[in-house]
C-alpha positions in Angstrom: 0.0 0.0 0.0 2.8 2.4 0.8 4.4 1.7 -2.6 1.0 2.3 -4.3 0.5 5.6 -2.5 4.1 6.6 -3.5 3.3 5.9 -7.1 -0.1 7.7 -7.1 1.4 10.7 -5.5 4.0 10.8 -8.3 7.0 10.7 -6.0 8.7 8.2 -8.2 10.3 10.1 -11.2 10.1 7.2 -13.7 6.4 6.5 -12.9 5.6 10.2 -13.0 6.9 10.4 -16.6 5.0 7.3 -17.7 1.8 8.3 -16.0 1.8 11.9 -17.3 2.5 10.7 -20.9 0.0 7.9 -20.9 -2.8 9.9 -19.2 -2.4 12.9 -21.6 -2.4 10.5 -24.6 -5.4 8.6 -23.3 -7.4 11.9 -22.9 -6.5 13.0 -26.5 -7.4 9.5 -27.8 -10.7 9.5 -26.0 -11.7 12.9 -27.4 -10.7 12.0 -31.0 -12.1 8.5 -30.7 -15.5 9.8 -29.6 -15.8 11.8 -32.8 -14.4 9.0 -34.9 -16.9 6.5 -33.4 -19.9 8.9 -34.0 -18.7 9.3 -37.7 -18.4 5.5 -38.0 -14.7 5.7 -38.5 -13.6 3.8 -35.4 -11.5 1.3 -37.3 -9.5 3.9 -39.2 -7.2 4.1 -36.2 -6.6 0.4 -36.5 -5.6 0.7 -40.1 -3.3 3.6 -39.4 -1.7 1.7 -36.5 -0.9 -1.3 -38.6 0.4 0.9 -41.4 2.7 2.7 -39.0 4.9 -0.3 -38.6 6.3 -0.1 -42.2 6.6 3.6 -41.7 8.8 3.2 -38.7 10.9 0.6 -40.5 11.3 2.9 -43.6 12.3 5.8 -41.3 15.0 3.6 -39.8 16.3 2.7 -43.2 16.3 6.3 -44.5 17.5 8.1 -41.5 19.4 5.4 -39.7 18.2 7.1 -36.5 16.5 5.7 -33.4 15.1 9.0 -32.4 11.5 8.7 -31.4 10.4 11.8 -33.3 12.0 10.5 -36.6 10.4 7.1 -36.2 7.0 8.5 -35.4 7.2 10.9 -38.4 7.8 7.9 -40.7 4.8 6.2 -39.0 2.6 9.3 -39.6 3.5 9.5 -43.3 2.7 5.9 -43.9 -0.5 6.3 -41.8 -1.7 9.1 -44.2 -0.6 6.9 -47.1 -2.8 4.1 -45.7 -5.8 6.4 -45.5 -5.2 7.6 -49.0 -5.0 4.0 -50.3 -8.2 3.1 -48.5 -10.0 6.0 -50.2 -8.6 5.2 -53.6 -9.4 1.5 -53.4 -12.9 2.2 -52.2 -13.5 4.7 -55.1 -12.0 2.5 -57.8 -13.4 -0.9 -56.7 -16.7 0.2 -55.2 -15.8 -2.0 -52.2 -17.3 -1.4 -48.8 -15.4 0.6 -46.2 -14.9 -2.5 -44.0 -13.4 -4.4 -46.9 -11.0 -1.6 -47.7 -10.0 -1.3 -44.1 -9.3 -5.1 -43.9 -7.2 -4.9 -47.0 -5.2 -2.0 -45.7 -4.6 -3.5 -42.3 -3.4 -6.9 -43.7 -1.3 -5.4 -46.6 0.5 -2.7 -44.7 1.1 -4.8 -41.6 2.5 -7.6 -43.7 4.9 -5.1 -45.3 5.9 -3.9 -41.9 6.7 -7.5 -40.7 8.9 -8.1 -43.7 10.7 -4.8 -43.3 11.2 -5.4 -39.6 12.8 -8.8 -40.3 15.1 -7.1 -42.8 16.1 -4.7 -40.1 16.8 -7.5 -37.6 19.2 -9.0 -40.1 21.1 -5.8 -40.5 24.3 -5.2 -38.4 23.0 -3.7 -35.2 19.4 -4.2 -36.3 18.5 -6.2 -33.2 19.2 -3.0 -31.1 16.9 -0.9 -33.2 14.1 -1.4 -30.6 11.4 -1.8 -33.3 9.8 -4.8 -31.5 8.7 -2.4 -28.7 6.3 -0.7 -31.1 4.3 -3.9 -31.5 3.1 -4.2 -27.9 4.3 -0.9 -26.5 7.2 0.1 -24.2 5.6 2.7 -22.0 7.6 1.7 -18.9 10.9 2.6 -20.7 9.8 6.1 -21.7 12.2 8.9 -21.0 11.5 12.6 -20.2 12.0 13.7 -23.8 9.5 11.1 -25.1 7.0 12.1 -22.5 7.3 15.8 -23.4 6.8 14.9 -27.1 3.6 12.9 -26.3 2.4 15.6 -24.0 2.7 18.3 -26.6 1.1 16.3 -29.3 -1.8 15.3 -27.0 -2.3 18.9 -25.9 -2.5 20.2 -29.5 -4.9 17.4 -30.5 -7.1 18.0 -27.4 -7.2 21.8 -28.0 -8.2 21.3 -31.6 -11.0 18.9 -30.7 -12.4 21.2 -28.0 -12.0 24.3 -30.1 -13.9 22.9 -33.0 -16.4 20.9 -30.9 -19.5 22.5 -32.3 -18.3 22.1 -35.9 -17.3 18.5 -35.3 -20.7 17.9 -33.6 -22.5 19.1 -36.7 -20.3 16.9 -38.9 -21.0 13.8 -36.8 -24.8 14.2 -36.3 -26.0 15.9 -39.5 -23.4 16.3 -42.2 -26.0 17.5 -44.8 -27.2 20.3 -42.5 -23.6 21.3 -41.7 -22.9 21.6 -45.5 -26.1 23.5 -46.0 -25.2 26.2 -43.5 -21.7 26.6 -45.1 -19.5 24.5 -42.8 -16.4 23.1 -44.6 -17.5 19.5 -44.1 -14.8 18.0 -46.4 -12.0 19.8 -44.6 -13.5 18.9 -41.2 -13.7 15.3 -42.2 -10.1 15.4 -43.4 -9.0 17.1 -40.2 -10.7 14.4 -38.1 -8.8 11.7 -40.0 -5.5 13.5 -39.5 -6.2 13.8 -35.8 -6.9 10.1 -35.6 -3.6 9.4 -37.4 -1.7 11.7 -35.1 -3.1 10.2 -31.9 -2.6 6.7 -33.2 1.0 7.3 -34.1 1.6 9.1 -30.7 0.2 6.1 -28.9 2.5 3.5 -30.5 5.3 3.9 -27.8 2.8 3.4 -25.0 0.5 0.6 -26.1 1.9 -0.5 -29.4 0.5 -1.2 -32.9 -1.8 -4.0 -31.8 -3.5 -2.3 -28.8 -3.5 1.4 -29.7 -6.9 1.2 -31.3 -8.3 0.2 -27.9 -7.5 3.7 -26.6 -9.5 5.2 -29.4 -12.5 2.9 -29.1 -13.0 1.6 -25.5 -13.3 4.9 -23.5 -15.8 6.5 -26.0 -17.8 3.2 -26.1 -17.9 3.3 -22.3 -18.8 7.0 -22.2 -21.7 6.4 -24.7 -23.4 4.3 -21.9 -23.4 7.3 -19.6 -24.3 10.2 -21.8 -26.7 11.3 -24.5 -25.0 14.6 -25.5 -21.7 15.2 -27.2 -20.3 17.4 -24.5 -21.0 14.9 -21.8 -19.7 12.1 -23.9 -16.4 13.9 -24.5 -15.9 14.7 -20.8 -16.8 11.1 -19.6 -14.6 9.5 -22.3 -11.6 11.7 -21.3 -12.2 10.8 -17.6 -12.4 7.1 -18.4 -9.3 7.3 -20.6 -7.3 9.1 -18.0 -8.4 6.7 -15.2 -7.5 3.7 -17.4 -4.0 5.1 -18.0 -3.3 6.0 -14.3 -4.7 2.8 -12.8 -3.1 0.6 -15.5 0.3 2.2 -15.1 0.0 2.0 -11.3 -1.0 -1.7 -11.4 1.8 -2.6 -13.8 4.3 -1.0 -11.4 3.1 -2.4 -8.1 1.9 -5.9 -9.0 4.4 -8.7 -8.5 6.0 -10.1 -11.7 3.8 -12.8 -13.3 4.7 -16.4 -12.2 7.1 -15.1 -9.6 9.7 -14.2 -12.3 12.6 -12.2 -11.3 12.7 -9.8 -14.2 10.2 -7.1 -15.2 6.7 -6.7 -14.0 3.4 -6.6 -15.8 3.5 -4.8 -19.2 2.1 -1.3 -19.0 0.3 -1.0 -22.3 -1.8 -4.2 -21.9 -2.6 -3.3 -18.3 -4.0 0.1 -19.4 -6.1 -1.6 -22.1 -7.4 -4.2 -19.6 -8.3 -1.4 -17.1 -10.2 0.4 -19.9 -12.0 -2.8 -20.8 -13.0 -3.4 -17.1 -14.4 0.2 -16.9 -16.3 -0.5 -20.1 -17.9 -3.6 -18.6 -18.7 -1.7 -15.5 -20.3 1.1 -17.6 -22.3 -1.4 -19.6 -23.7 -2.9 -16.4 -24.5 0.1 -14.1 -24.7 3.2 -16.3 -28.0 5.1 -15.4 -29.2 5.4 -18.9 -28.2 2.3 -20.8 -26.8 -0.1 -18.1 -28.0 -3.6 -18.2 -28.5 -4.0 -14.5 -30.1 -0.6 -14.3 -32.5 -1.5 -17.0 -33.4 -4.8 -15.2 -34.0 -2.9 -12.0 -36.3 -0.4 -13.7 -38.3 -3.3 -15.3 -38.5 -5.0 -11.9 -39.8 -1.8 -10.3 -42.3 -1.2 -13.1 -43.5 -4.8 -12.9 -43.9 -4.5 -9.1 -45.8 -1.2 -9.5 -48.1 -2.7 -12.1 -48.8 -5.7 -9.9 -49.5 -3.6 -6.8 -51.8 -1.3 -8.8 -53.8 -4.3 -10.2 -54.0 -5.8 -6.8 -55.4 -2.6 -5.2 -58.0 -2.3 -8.0 -59.3 -5.7 -7.2 
């Protein structure tokens, strides 16, 4: 308990860096993910995440640099290329969006695995640290990495909140937004770019495989608690931040799995599991759409009807 309080009070410098970076990233991902989910673009982040792996590998080949900023820039460029490819394939082949997303995920991720193996076979390639981007390496984040994530998350969050009304019109009534002169095409493109930025920024924390969870799970949980966009954004951000803080704390204080001597529980997966647990809790007890709450309301209504019919007799 003393160690947990020490972590939660941010007295440990390494944990403070990890918590601040993951919490700020989770808030930004929750805000952008809420808009993407309402626009039915939730899986775009998954496609961008899988496309980022070959981008990281190509950045390593071109620059020969392990700088996080350089690698993430390569991931961002390939993420944008992935979204452009999806739009082009959908337009030329008339395929559904889910089909083009699946094609992009499998194709770009396969390319990334091949390039990653080529890097591993290069002299010094096994020290490139690219495997950490598959499942995340939040626990090894340094101060410069945390500041980079913090700045990116702050810019993304400020953009979403500053254009909340415009994004709300885009999500709920695109035709009306276009009719009153809102630049719906540019807003749609900006939303996709924000999804790509958050996805790429989340790679060091939770990795290619799990980063989409930070875009989808907190907004899905918040949808159970709210019926308005403003409330949904606030609740999603709170759930995302809570998932990051609790998951990071648990990964630091829990004993190593199986009594192993090296390393504790992985930070990224613990954050995702915490978010999933909060989603299940929201699904059960949320006042508007919770399953247990609905069962309780039906029980009270049935009891009221039975008592009313009994008194009439």
